[in-house]
C-alpha positions as a printed NumPy array, in Angstrom:
array([[  6.13 ,  36.394, -29.98 ],
       [  5.352,  33.269, -32.045],
       [  6.742,  32.871, -35.521],
       [  4.747,  34.723, -38.194],
       [  3.93 ,  31.391, -39.84 ],
       [  2.534,  29.807, -36.678],
       [ -0.893,  28.164, -36.866],
       [ -2.965,  31.336, -36.879],
       [ -5.904,  30.597, -39.108],
       [ -7.751,  27.98 , -37.056],
       [ -8.495,  26.384, -40.402],
       [-11.6  ,  24.36 , -40.869],
       [-11.465,  20.662, -40.076],
       [-11.044,  18.835, -43.403],
       [-12.307,  15.435, -42.233],
       [-14.747,  14.014, -44.794],
       [-14.825,  17.385, -46.548],
       [-16.154,  15.88 , -49.767],
       [-18.95 ,  14.097, -47.964],
       [-19.913,  17.183, -46.   ],
       [-20.009,  19.262, -49.171],
       [-22.202,  16.617, -50.814],
       [-24.643,  16.995, -47.92 ],
       [-24.885,  20.75 , -48.438],
       [-22.244,  22.149, -46.083],
       [-19.783,  24.821, -47.189],
       [-16.284,  23.587, -46.276],
       [-13.361,  25.952, -46.8  ],
       [-10.139,  24.444, -48.151],
       [ -6.612,  24.79 , -46.784],
       [ -3.932,  27.101, -48.184],
       [ -0.88 ,  25.294, -49.537],
       [  1.929,  27.907, -49.455],
       [  3.085,  28.552, -45.894],
       [  6.543,  30.122, -45.953],
       [  7.123,  33.418, -44.162],
       [  8.938,  36.679, -44.563],
       [ 11.832,  36.306, -42.169],
       [ 12.643,  32.745, -43.272],
       [ 16.151,  32.281, -44.705],
       [ 14.804,  32.284, -48.268],
       [ 12.601,  35.329, -47.754],
       [ 14.417,  38.157, -45.943],
       [ 12.472,  41.288, -45.066],
       [ 13.352,  43.961, -47.63 ],
       [ 11.435,  46.988, -48.912],
       [ 10.168,  46.671, -52.47 ],
       [ 10.757,  42.919, -52.701],
       [  7.267,  41.597, -51.982],
       [  3.993,  41.87 , -53.839],
       [  0.337,  41.09 , -53.157],
       [ -2.226,  39.68 , -55.566],
       [ -5.699,  40.501, -54.25 ],
       [ -9.359,  40.993, -55.139],
       [-11.067,  43.828, -53.292],
       [-14.355,  41.966, -52.905],
       [-12.693,  39.04 , -51.096],
       [-12.806,  39.417, -47.277],
       [ -9.62 ,  37.363, -46.848],
       [ -7.843,  39.763, -49.198],
       [ -9.411,  42.638, -47.29 ],
       [ -7.542,  41.507, -44.164],
       [ -4.295,  41.825, -46.086],
       [ -5.013,  45.178, -47.733],
       [ -6.066,  46.515, -44.334],
       [ -2.774,  45.438, -42.792],
       [ -0.801,  46.891, -45.712],
       [ -2.505,  50.271, -45.378],
       [ -2.695,  50.508, -41.59 ],
       [  0.991,  49.618, -41.308],
       [  2.049,  52.165, -43.937],
       [  3.308,  49.584, -46.447],
       [  1.685,  50.943, -49.617],
       [  5.072,  51.815, -51.113],
       [  7.04 ,  48.978, -49.495],
       [  4.782,  46.141, -50.702],
       [  3.363,  46.495, -54.219],
       [ -0.054,  45.149, -55.195],
       [ -2.205,  44.032, -58.157],
       [ -6.006,  43.948, -58.053],
       [ -8.098,  41.345, -59.889],
       [-11.557,  41.988, -61.29 ],
       [-14.201,  41.126, -58.646],
       [-16.12 ,  38.752, -60.926],
       [-14.359,  35.601, -62.069],
       [-14.169,  34.234, -65.579],
       [-17.358,  33.052, -67.3  ],
       [-18.252,  29.708, -68.88 ],
       [-17.184,  30.856, -72.341],
       [-13.67 ,  31.853, -71.249],
       [-11.009,  29.799, -73.099],
       [ -9.282,  29.05 , -69.776],
       [-12.486,  27.951, -68.08 ],
       [-14.86 ,  29.524, -65.596],
       [-14.547,  30.702, -62.005],
       [-10.965,  31.974, -62.265],
       [ -9.611,  35.233, -60.857],
       [ -8.348,  37.44 , -63.676],
       [ -6.382,  40.658, -64.052],
       [ -8.486,  42.519, -66.573],
       [ -8.695,  46.285, -65.991],
       [-10.751,  46.741, -69.162],
       [-13.554,  44.387, -68.129],
       [-16.944,  46.07 , -67.755],
       [-18.733,  45.822, -64.413],
       [-22.472,  45.262, -64.783],
       [-23.102,  47.456, -61.725],
       [-21.438,  50.549, -63.196],
       [-21.459,  49.843, -66.943],
       [-17.758,  50.741, -67.018],
       [-14.343,  49.333, -66.066],
       [-13.44 ,  49.519, -62.382],
       [-10.54 ,  51.955, -61.88 ],
       [ -8.963,  49.949, -59.042],
       [ -8.404,  46.877, -61.254],
       [ -4.895,  46.405, -62.613],
       [ -2.782,  44.348, -64.943],
       [ -0.512,  41.706, -63.399],
       [  2.829,  43.443, -62.81 ],
       [  4.946,  41.239, -60.521],
       [  6.023,  38.266, -62.647],
       [  7.27 ,  40.251, -65.644],
       [  5.003,  38.205, -67.892],
       [  1.753,  40.154, -67.608],
       [ -0.214,  37.036, -66.72 ],
       [ -4.002,  37.219, -66.994],
       [ -4.999,  34.609, -64.433],
       [ -4.059,  34.02 , -60.799],
       [ -4.146,  30.338, -61.726],
       [ -1.117,  30.885, -63.981],
       [  0.924,  32.209, -61.041],
       [  0.249,  28.995, -59.148],
       [  0.839,  26.757, -62.156],
       [  4.32 ,  28.226, -62.564],
       [  5.084,  26.479, -59.271],
       [  3.269,  23.255, -60.111],
       [  0.231,  23.995, -57.964],
       [ -3.446,  23.588, -58.808],
       [ -4.498,  26.278, -56.342],
       [ -6.205,  29.408, -57.646],
       [ -7.101,  31.523, -54.611],
       [ -6.256,  35.032, -53.468],
       [ -4.599,  36.64 , -51.583],
       [ -1.097,  35.677, -52.663],
       [  2.113,  37.075, -51.165],
       [  4.797,  36.916, -53.869],
       [  8.579,  37.376, -53.879],
       [  9.442,  39.426, -56.978],
       [ 13.167,  38.763, -56.63 ],
       [ 12.892,  34.959, -56.664],
       [  9.651,  34.837, -58.672],
       [  8.1  ,  32.594, -56.035],
       [  4.928,  32.451, -53.972],
       [  5.7  ,  32.975, -50.305],
       [  2.316,  32.437, -48.684],
       [ -1.398,  32.371, -49.492],
       [ -2.919,  32.183, -46.007],
       [ -4.283,  35.61 , -45.066],
       [ -3.958,  35.167, -41.299],
       [ -0.259,  34.443, -41.645],
       [  0.34 ,  37.25 , -44.143],
       [ -1.071,  39.92 , -41.827],
       [  1.025,  38.605, -38.924],
       [  4.254,  38.723, -40.938],
       [  3.511,  42.184, -42.37 ],
       [  3.068,  43.449, -38.833],
       [  6.156,  41.684, -37.495],
       [  8.414,  43.078, -40.246],
       [  6.686,  46.38 , -41.096],
       [  9.759,  48.513, -40.436],
       [ 12.101,  46.359, -42.511],
       [  9.534,  46.158, -45.329],
       [  9.528,  49.931, -45.72 ],
       [  6.716,  51.283, -43.561],
       [  6.273,  55.024, -43.92 ],
       [  4.91 ,  55.25 , -40.351],
       [  7.447,  55.644, -37.553],
       [  7.425,  52.777, -35.088],
       [  6.068,  54.89 , -32.217],
       [  2.939,  55.731, -34.235],
       [  2.517,  52.452, -36.114],
       [ -0.138,  50.051, -34.783],
       [  1.228,  46.901, -33.176],
       [ -1.311,  44.317, -34.275],
       [  0.008,  41.581, -31.979],
       [  1.786,  43.216, -29.009],
       [  4.456,  41.354, -27.082],
       [  2.263,  40.793, -24.036],
       [  1.375,  37.208, -23.172],
       [ -2.014,  37.996, -21.633],
       [ -3.015,  40.281, -24.484],
       [ -1.835,  37.751, -27.057],
       [ -4.005,  35.091, -25.406],
       [ -6.977,  37.455, -25.525],
       [ -6.348,  38.238, -29.211],
       [ -5.927,  34.532, -30.019],
       [ -9.258,  33.662, -28.391],
       [-11.025,  36.481, -30.226],
       [ -9.412,  35.508, -33.523],
       [-10.63 ,  31.923, -33.208],
       [-14.196,  32.883, -32.311],
       [-14.372,  35.606, -34.965],
       [-13.042,  33.308, -37.677],
       [-15.321,  30.385, -36.808],
       [-18.538,  32.238, -36.07 ],
       [-18.276,  35.486, -38.083],
       [-15.736,  35.355, -40.95 ],
       [-16.247,  31.754, -42.027],
       [-19.647,  31.622, -40.354],
       [-21.023,  34.07 , -42.919],
       [-19.981,  31.678, -45.687],
       [-21.411,  28.707, -43.798],
       [-24.747,  30.504, -43.773],
       [-24.661,  31.932, -47.268],
       [-23.163,  29.104, -49.301],
       [-24.454,  25.962, -47.606],
       [-27.421,  24.27 , -49.234],
       [-28.758,  22.46 , -46.172],
       [-31.359,  24.292, -44.061],
       [-30.11 ,  22.961, -40.729],
       [-26.465,  23.876, -41.515],
       [-27.597,  27.354, -42.52 ],
       [-29.717,  27.732, -39.393],
       [-26.858,  26.724, -37.09 ],
       [-24.465,  29.156, -38.777],
       [-27.09 ,  31.932, -38.688],
       [-27.697,  31.458, -34.971],
       [-23.984,  31.306, -34.158],
       [-23.265,  34.441, -36.214],
       [-25.87 ,  36.585, -34.474],
       [-25.067,  35.204, -31.03 ],
       [-21.459,  36.225, -31.619],
       [-22.513,  39.703, -32.746],
       [-24.459,  40.053, -29.494],
       [-21.422,  38.87 , -27.515],
       [-19.199,  41.421, -29.252],
       [-21.775,  44.158, -28.653],
       [-21.746,  43.313, -24.945],
       [-17.965,  43.168, -24.897],
       [-17.608,  46.68 , -26.321],
       [-20.243,  47.971, -23.893],
       [-18.403,  46.409, -20.939],
       [-14.827,  47.399, -21.804],
       [-15.712,  50.871, -23.036],
       [-13.726,  50.362, -26.249],
       [-12.666,  51.953, -28.355],
       [-11.472,  48.562, -29.688],
       [-12.114,  44.908, -28.904],
       [ -9.269,  44.569, -26.402],
       [ -9.446,  48.116, -25.088],
       [ -7.318,  51.085, -26.08 ],
       [ -5.325,  49.576, -28.95 ],
       [ -6.34 ,  48.431, -32.432],
       [ -5.129,  44.84 , -32.8  ],
       [ -5.314,  41.849, -35.105],
       [ -8.708,  40.951, -33.621],
       [-10.203,  44.25 , -34.799],
       [ -8.568,  43.865, -38.185],
       [ -9.97 ,  40.355, -38.68 ],
       [-13.507,  41.338, -37.652],
       [-13.741,  44.454, -39.809],
       [-14.026,  42.929, -43.322],
       [-17.12 ,  40.901, -42.445],
       [-18.913,  43.683, -40.59 ],
       [-18.024,  46.142, -43.379],
       [-19.926,  43.855, -45.774],
       [-22.827,  42.919, -43.526],
       [-25.441,  45.641, -44.061],
       [-24.883,  46.327, -47.793],
       [-24.07 ,  42.753, -48.94 ],
       [-24.277,  39.879, -46.457],
       [-27.709,  40.838, -45.081],
       [-29.128,  39.72 , -48.447],
       [-26.469,  37.597, -50.161],
       [-25.524,  35.468, -47.16 ],
       [-29.101,  35.277, -45.852],
       [-27.978,  36.991, -42.635],
       [-31.094,  39.119, -42.432],
       [-31.671,  38.873, -38.698],
       [-30.364,  42.375, -38.011],
       [-28.072,  45.054, -39.369],
       [-24.867,  46.196, -37.714],
       [-26.754,  49.487, -37.4  ],
       [-28.963,  47.697, -34.886],
       [-25.989,  47.152, -32.55 ],
       [-24.954,  50.636, -31.346],
       [-21.583,  49.673, -29.893],
       [-20.6  ,  47.577, -32.908],
       [-21.741,  50.326, -35.273],
       [-19.67 ,  52.926, -33.411],
       [-16.711,  50.517, -33.512],
       [-17.212,  49.965, -37.259],
       [-17.299,  53.7  , -37.945],
       [-14.268,  54.243, -35.703],
       [-12.186,  51.641, -37.56 ],
       [-13.363,  52.921, -40.967],
       [-12.056,  56.369, -40.005],
       [ -8.514,  55.118, -39.289],
       [ -5.909,  56.236, -41.864],
       [ -5.843,  53.912, -44.883],
       [ -8.89 ,  51.833, -43.938],
       [-11.419,  53.391, -46.322],
       [ -9.016,  52.77 , -49.216],
       [ -8.467,  49.119, -48.321],
       [-11.588,  47.806, -50.064],
       [-14.509,  48.864, -52.26 ],
       [-18.212,  48.194, -51.82 ],
       [-18.601,  48.513, -55.592],
       [-16.213,  45.551, -55.935],
       [-18.021,  43.726, -53.113],
       [-21.452,  44.181, -54.666],
       [-20.188,  43.246, -58.125],
       [-18.304,  40.226, -56.842],
       [-21.001,  38.71 , -54.652],
       [-24.132,  39.49 , -56.652],
       [-22.546,  39.418, -60.109],
       [-22.07 ,  35.672, -59.635],
       [-25.697,  35.031, -58.696],
       [-28.029,  33.23 , -61.085],
       [-29.233,  36.352, -62.901],
       [-26.111,  38.533, -62.537],
       [-28.212,  41.475, -61.301],
       [-26.603,  43.561, -58.554],
       [-28.915,  45.167, -55.936],
       [-28.584,  48.949, -55.745],
       [-29.391,  49.509, -52.06 ],
       [-29.578,  50.03 , -49.258],
       [-30.149,  53.799, -49.318],
       [-31.869,  54.181, -45.928],
       [-30.93 ,  55.615, -43.556],
       [-28.013,  56.511, -45.829],
       [-26.101,  54.902, -48.733],
       [-22.991,  52.855, -47.954],
       [-20.061,  53.381, -47.467],
       [-21.015,  56.999, -46.651],
       [-22.926,  55.646, -43.659],
       [-19.67 ,  54.583, -42.024],
       [-18.857,  58.26 , -41.454],
       [-21.97 ,  58.673, -39.28 ],
       [-21.767,  56.77 , -35.985],
       [-24.962,  58.447, -34.749],
       [-26.983,  56.468, -37.31 ],
       [-26.926,  53.478, -34.956],
       [-30.456,  52.307, -34.249],
       [-31.992,  54.418, -37.051],
       [-35.091,  52.934, -38.671]])
């Protein structure tokens, strides 16, 4: 098995990133903290590590999924930021993740119960930015894996965090016995190669592809991302039909399933509108819909994110701050994910 901090993310090429952004392309940056649990400075111990996340963020969703599926809720603590970032009138500036459990969500007219204070540093910091600045970094993203004992950031690349949580789940305090705990990256060379290929395609065409479509301001860039996204959905639909499932590589739930889920979970209720991915719903792909419902039913998965946070986070940052209330046909979400037979409903 490769090291947990191997090159897993297939990060976006950064060549002429500024120029590409100026021409309307969305270009994702590169995470700067790349240590790993299991390194000499960061031994695997229960209760030592902490996650800073936002439940609307799909990259955070990968990490919360891994934490829950691997039974690490008590072994790895976690703080949850408000899904909308700071506004223009904030003294610290705008567009910053904040820990503010009292902040009112426009969607609900009330605070969101999942949001927390910051509890890992001992200082009750308000902003994720402050956690980075303590280490001399200008980064401000989530997720963040943090060492409470050394008061240091370990890693902020989601693909690497999920790999290390899986590799060290037992030592980190998993409450699931090894025989029943999912192995997200099994020690099988052929299967690892299959997972790696799926991971790369899913990241490029689905995970990051959704952002390429939704946040690029050039019509041709959007159109290319749109076409690639839906072609990949069709490929995955065919794959599940051919292999009989229940998961992407067959019988076992792996990293490839985990990395696909956050985007498909958001597609019908959020991305269809917000990311301009209105070609079809996941409901229109029977095998993918059954897969989505099957994964959502796994222990811990439903609690790993929140569509209220997703709606608030994506639409609350739009020009008028109004959050759409639907869809309600054929059924509201996330309740729909408990009904695999809805696939193909009009």
